[in-house]
C-alpha positions, 0 to 999 in steps of 0.5 A: 296635698290629699293624695287619696282625694287627688287619686279619686278625682283622677280615676273618675276622670280617666274612667269617664274618658275610657267609657266615652272613647272605647266601643260600647259593650253591646257593639257588635261583636259584643263578645269581645267588647264585653271582655274588654270592659270586663277587664278594663273596669275591674277596679284597677288603681289607674296608676299609669294614666294618673302618672301621665296626667300628673307629669303633664301638670308638673311640666306646666301642661293641661290635663285635658291635652294628656287625657287621651294618651293617659287612657291609651296607657291604661288600655295597654296595661290592661291588655298585658294583664289579660295576656299575663293571666293566660294558661300559657303565661302565669295561669292565674285564676284571679285578678283584682279579686275577680275571675280572670278574663279567660276563666269568664270568656274563654281563652280565645276571646281573652286573647282577642280582647287583649289584642283589641285593647292594644290596638284601641290604645294606638287608635285613641292616641293618634286621634287629632281631634282629641288633642287639637292644642298639642303640636303634631311633633309632641303627639308623635314623640309621645307615641314613640315613647308609648310604642317603644315601652310596650314592645319587644324592647320594653314590656314584651321583652321583659315578659319574654325573659321572665318566662324563659328564666323561670326555674333557672337561677337569675343573676342581678343583671337579668333580674334588673332587665326583667323588672325595668322592662316588664313593669318599669318601661310602661311606668317610665313611659307614662311619665315621659308621655305626660312630660312630652304632652305637657311641653317639658323642656329638655332638662325637665324632661330628663328629670321626669324620665329619671323619676319615672324609671326609678319609680317603675323599678321600685314599683316592681320590687314592692310588687315582689314584696307583696307576693312574698308577704302580702294579703291575698284579700287586699291584693285581689290575686293569689300570693306566694306564687313567685317562689313556686314558679321559680320566678326571678324576684328581688326577695329571692335574690337579695332577701326581703330586708335588702329588697325593702332597702333598695325600694326605699333608695329608689324612691329617695332618688326618684324624689331627688329628680323632682327638686327643680319642680314647683308644687305642681309636681307634688302629686308625683312626689306623693305617688312615689311615697305611696308606692313604697307604702302600698298594700295592694 
């Protein structure tokens, strides 16, 4: 399959749905809605919603049934980036090659825009009119995975430990905790949500979830590597910031060659989780390979 074409078509699908379903920029109060649109349409890869759609397809489900929850995952991801960039967090000036939200709209509106995106995610995910063909039990189960991954046992918990351990030596267990939750939890949930909406059986669901978990950790390891070796212009954000902040990263603990090997092993394990799936899982397979080779 042509992964670039698949990603392009899926990005267009997600972007179109987001523009239809979230409040317009000029809706009152426009300040917060403009800030929401600014970060949401800043040029992201849409990896998480695309994983949701691809997992639903691999499970034999319909793309349109998974689209609302796919969009919810992008809303949650974008909110987390806005808050992550704040002066009280990572204090970043650039995101995707553009000034960060708080640099454009001020810190208070940036915080509120993040809050609004998070809330809008659950409003969108709970709209029954958008998923009439999906049984209520599946919709509730998908919401459970979404909420757990975003909260203190998932992404928020990982970010908390990441902040609290800055400047202090981190052992392997702490490092894995941070990475599997701060980044990995939402990526794994993206796959899990798609699998649930797509109607995956128990065995298929477990395999897809395991794929998502391994992919999520591999993604963050490659992110660490890109901070250590990447090009600022390609990444659209500052690089070499993790060491200066004393952040716990795989290159800092294991070195770059071993970190690269570990990411490669995780991708191999992720692909092995898809052995029982037919060609409908090919997008998931190609996305896994892309994660290992990405430059941004």
